[in-house]
Structure formats: structure tokens, C-alpha cells
Steps between C-alpha positions, in 0.01 A plus 500: 500500500492132522834329416519256216722279704335233717555600872645253740236428765750489802215438741490141350866428558513314832822393675427145399487604137831667516677215704613319189670815362725548799625129520859437385521368144541112470859387576698228683829629634594146608464358153705790354778437748501133417540568134791733541665281760455189296668642183784631706583163668420292179595694180360219274147610633526842342426423130166329587411768750607774266270352224201563742589844662628848416593760756152666503334188635671560837286701753770628711725760316801361682438156351472665161844642552652170621351322200637752263849451655479127463394500138765762410767293650367184329495672154865583542585141614597615839411324828192627680531366861419753776853663513491557128158642505577732779813625317278568185255723688592860577581540867230752558243280326639190683443676830131566405435139455659397818864451403692189449347326807158509332636305197636238732162489673344415159714185453478397866116471464532262207591137590496386148450657150281206405179705515624813339272475193195449719568816690580684183152391363348632829684845462389506138144443577490753770653760267203431265263541801659840559435600131135395554475738795666771303259449205220522759623841597533616143160381435360708794680802367346439154156473647541808711629706214225402255239747377137411434494618152725259301607169657684361184837616637434349840394163353815481276720599796340223722522248218873582455564459874322174523648350185849579628419347839339180355789433269733251631859612569741355265792562728723193535359320205717415209364507148316156458627270234274345228394139567732359238815308512706793404409834359815558303607213286863472367594531125620183331876492550606464131863566606506143632491378139805444294580834333365416149161402640479759773584785254237397246233458771572844642523661154177337391325624799617845419417488136151375559448705821394202694603370854836315478314217687326398184812458290691353797234222557471436141876458466491216772212349313709519165787329678259235627377428142854428402608291798191347641492127453860502393684601808422424872685646789611303802424639851620360830267214508283541199501600137280774323431543137574845348149594380321785670147635543519879481189723541507875457191702607445823297185699408405535128678764301864416620638371161521152610462361153796710371723376765404149432558531136859622551589257786383191301629606157819285534288206610298526187819525291634183672174329437495587131861363483392181666202460269734530191735254652220252564339519156709219334449269793126562513470440119696178523264400801199572291614293212602214740164504663312482164730207398413335837135579456503338166693201612265446800197521281638261252601263765152502655343440168730198451404364839132537417526324167718211629359167358609266769593494871881491431491786258276701731727456806803621288302790370374592852860517617591724203196726567579526874870591423375766251243649744780521762732667248227747414462582867865572525490722178408813674523830333667767732315824561627822366726657774300741728658666795204694633148639452332804615164322524434138582238297682610264760424214243701656247780564726511129580516430130795741455681325783451155335605636158790708614687236726353638824606865458265800443445839593205746513613856467204741477418864585166372630396274775271273318659177613379552852133543409526199278677296781215620732252317272361764256449229235495180699281615792749385752855597600762318297858595551675167593723548190629830640578349830698204350653730240632735761672215700625314189300186594410206279206540295295242312271602206214319333466626135223415258598218282824431681621311819580679804826698481728541789711812555760449758530859605251757375610862545278796435626863506243787563574855423163679560382847534143564631285772636446584872147373484610160367751476795222563751286248343760224538383484856147408385619156394574335825684213342767742374599550863405172641687291224810740474470674178518845659826381693673420161464857357773758530305819530584860396266773580680818363386853519337616170676776313179630338490868543869537551632381165757681305369594147845468329729248674841417367497227225646144561862493413523260212800322638321404828205382312708281252698352787183400683338355196817311389573361861130373563468344164838314548411406846158349398662313213784365691279367778251366252779274361591338834418131462442453877424727786809603704550617862698803630630523853616762741849584634544402865464865630175534290383184658555641848312817396209280403494325837513831670209620296291198588590571866386860461192418323366236740391731789301710246246224484421505880121569569434839644846652460642396167451729197442191281281306742181574303667393175692192578413362157697769333769514766569130493609536136692822558846356540439278207395788279827682603705189386305499165581861455857459589538224227340717238728794591796258482408374164430851359851597615692198385308348210793589259789403727369191681197501724580152639734653765358551856286799571689757714405664817473843325245358255298332784499845688358674188235236464426550880449874442254414216333238748449767762350725240243237422443427857373863581295506184354161575387638845329791327340251258374268766353810676309601185392140444374492859696198593595620845204436736655709771507807265153432394387490862696819564311668217169386642590625844615836362188533292292437831694787672434737207136412482432526862728800580639290798773685672573237752418128530573162654503158352155423629351802328620363163367140575155634573495694166693292249388150500781368274725504818387218722740556795760753638782294350375545149537872521871497598644490145287791390571697807871461456482613135303806586718577781826456292354718213406777756125483476448396871717500804451335842393719793745444786374284775448675834719393787337188657405546865414185683358174361246454234457397135732668264318733264515439130693737278326811374598677172455849387456576128706741293307821420533438123292186544192692633550806300548714805848624471557863573 
């Protein structure tokens, strides 16, 4: 009976065919010895070598045992020089590997640990080569054991073997980090506020089941509405106004309008009080203007009807005086502290009418699309730039002469959607002319999907205290006849100077975390000073805020400033303001599309035309390397003269989808 199994035709197996199967498997004993010797003479080399190898990568069993002893000692925090390694191995096993003399032989063959990672890579690649030969053996066994009836099982087994072999080994690779400024953003430090304000912000966040960041940023904007244009804060060599531009980024459905309603309620109450207080004065001004209009009209008619030159000259003098009096008889606008919807032109009018102080507090980001030129067809945000800095502003109003505002101050408390934030980068002028650098960004994590259905209600006492304090603060500031300046205590001033010194290196190209956002970073310390002044006023508005700002208050402001720094980095990343990150994304996309597992700079230049020279690649390569997407292949030891080879990088298995 014929066998169903395919017979092996042994007559076709020649010695030449079998030669490959009696060769030793790929290995390099010298490389293994170099690795072991290097980590014993230079312990700092172990972490990097260990990230590349495990014990099974060594070909010689003795080397596997030595490696196990070294790593075991390292894990216990013990030294792992040859004497310690010898003591850690059982005497019988130590004798098998050649005893303590062999350990000393290992270190004697290593003049320097400099090339440890190169030899570790070599050992690793040869270990993979041995897996290839082992896979070949298993494939032969699968082939010899197959039947001619059904080949599905054989094909499946072959596919599994080849898939496992083709998959890149993730040994030694950390999990790559996303290409963003920071994956985990801090929560707004409401504890840095005075108790009455921090408690309310925290409770409101709990009641509305919204991120505390929203209430925290709005609390600062509310303080800015009260103090902006009325209080300045003196720094070491410059002064800052106390208005702020805060921008919270949250997707729809996060109850932004509810938080805005509660946070702005006391401002609305203060505004209503101011309107009532202003009514008599406005009524009187209306009457005075009507009288002036009548008098001017009468004087003009008299001048027109004069019968001779002498009478006409006198009448003209009277008419001129009456017209000047009419121009002076202005009717003040009804007090208005803020709006939730204003065009740039209307904002300018508000500033002129309200003595140079106005705010936009809105749960939507319409002001940015308007400033980008939705209605005018061209970006128009000069008023926002001037209003942030408290600069002089001149306005031309219809039917009136130009009006000068010595120090216009605008406060923004805006919430917008992630898509709007991304589109801010589509208006180049926002970045080029510094609008983006004036915003204090907050990009909190949405609570949608994790909200409590029945949170504890707001304690009435906390709500009443917040509303009473904000109303009183707004009214008291509004009544100040002139702007005032607050200063810092000497120790707080020293802390400011220290912060300036700490911040400056962060702008250095290539190494500073603010190097790509110097427009924002350049205003960072000034923003901290503004926040410190607002915290100071909120704490002492009833017992005298004209005292110096303390070190403790400045430190709280610094904490809030660091919060905004991290969130600004995330916002700039979303906007695409960092060209190095954009280049890194382009390079990573190329790696993913092409399945590249190893490349040099020249490979990229020939494929991606946006990079003109090797130096253009450096920032992107540094970012991908620091985020764990690529790593430099160790350069082999140089023998003799010759041009130094350019760096070669290997890619993380996750980048090519070949992790096993």
C-alpha cells in the first residue's frame, strides 16, 4: 500500500545540500564578551545595554548565566564587578563557566565601555539570525510532516512561523509617547485662590460636573473685569495692567453656559447697581445737551440774521461759544461692564464709552473668527493687542472728533471648541503679530461620560459669599477716580527676578521647551505678575489691598502660571505653531507609510522634499528620538582613516505596525 505521506528522496540529498545544516548557528563570542566586560567595568552602561538584550540573546550558556547574575545584582542595588558576580554564582556553576579567572578575562579584553551598545546591537542581531535558522528548521519539519490530502493546516502553520519571524522584536523599546507637548495636563490649582473664591470655583465645578479649569479661568477673568484698567502692578523694571485673556477649550455638551451664568451673576448685579446710580446723571446730561442744542441753534440763527458786520461778528462769537458748549455737553453711556458677543468695531465703541475698560465673557469663541476677518474680509485685532497691554488708543467716531483713551484695557474670558483652537493657526497674523502669545490657555479633559447624575448642591453660604464679594469688589474698583499701582515685598521681588532667570534659558533654540513659543513665553512672567495682583486684591479688597504683594501670594500666582504654561504648550501643539513638531509628524507619517525600519538622513531627504538639507531634519529627529519613536543605531568602532558615517536610526515597531 502506498503511503499518504510524501517520501523523502534521500538520493537527492548531497553533502553540499546538507552542509548548511551542520554549520554552527550565527554568533559572535567576542561581541558577547565585550558586552559582559563593559557593563562590569562601567555600571552606567548597563541600563542602555539591558534595554537592548535579555539573557536568551547570548549564544554561550555561560554568558547567559553571567548576565543573569549581573542583572540580579543590579536589581538589588548591589555592585556587579567580577568579584561580586563570582560570589553570586553557585560554585559548581562557576566552575563550569571557567571560574573567577574567566570573569577577569572578560574585563581585561575591554579597553573601554564606549562601544558597549554597538556590541549589544550586534549580539541582538545575531540572536535574531539564530531565530531565523530555527524557524527554517521548523519549516522543514512542517514540510516533511505534511500530507497531500489537506494543506490548510500546513499553510496556517507556515504563515504563523513567518509572521512571528517577520515581526520586529520590541525588546528594549519603551512605549512611544504621543507627539504632543504633554499627554497629561494638570488641573487648575483652585487652592491657589483666596478661600472664598477657591471654594466657590471648586463647588461650582462639582455642582455642574465640569472641569475645575473652566470655573478657575473664569474666576481670573471676573477679577480682571473688576481690576482691569483700575489697578496696575509694578514689576522689577516695568508695570503690567491687571486684565487677562483666558481661553478654555472644551467640546460641546460640557455645560459651559451654565458655569458662565453663575460666575458672571455678581458682575451683572454690580452692573445693574451702576446703571441705577448713573440714571440721575444721565438724565441731567440729556437735559443739558438739549439745552445746549437749543442754545447753539438759536445762536446760529442769530448769526445768520445779523444786519451788519458788527452785529454779525458778535453773533458769530456767540454761535461759536454755543457750539463748543454743545460739543462738551456729552451724554455718558449707560454703564456696561462686559458683553458676550461683540464685533471688533463694537468693542472699540464700548471702550470709548466706558472709559477704556471693557470685557468679553463668552462661552463661545466668536471673537476670534470676527478678529480673523469674518465680516471685514481681513484680520482686524489691533484693539485686542492694545487692549491687552493697556496702551493708548484713539478712536474716530461718527459725528464726533477723535477721542483719546490713555490706557485701554480689555479682559477676555472665552471658552471655545477644539476645532476653533486648531483653526487659530490658519490665520498667520495671529501668530506673527502676537495675539496667540497673549492668551492664557486651558485645555482640560472633558468629563463627558463620567459625570455624576446627582452631585451635592452648592452650599448657600459659599454662593452668597462669592456673589457679595465680587459685587463689592467690582463696585469699589469702579469708583476709583484714578488708576493705582500695587508693588511687591522685597522677598517677592527677589522671587520675580529668580523666575526671570529660570525662564530665560527656556527660550534657547533646540533645547528650550518654550523655544517655539517665545511670543507666549516672553509674556509669561508678566502674566504671573498680573495674576499675583488679582489674587492680592481678591484677598485684601476689604482690609486694604494697597499693601505690598507678599511672597506667598506671588508663589500661588507662580503655580497658576506654570499651569498655564503646560496648557499653552498643548494648545500650541494643537494649533501647529511648533514647526519642529510638524516636521516630526511628517517624518513619522513617512515611516508609517513606507514601513521603514532603519534609515539615514539622506534617505529622508530623497523622499521628503520639504527638508532641504540634513540640518533641517535635526529638530524633528530629536523630537522623535525623545518621544521614543526612533533611536540611533550605535556607530561601529572606527578603524583607520576615512569619512565619518552619518547617523542611522531604527524605528519603533509600533511605527510600522510590526510589533510582536
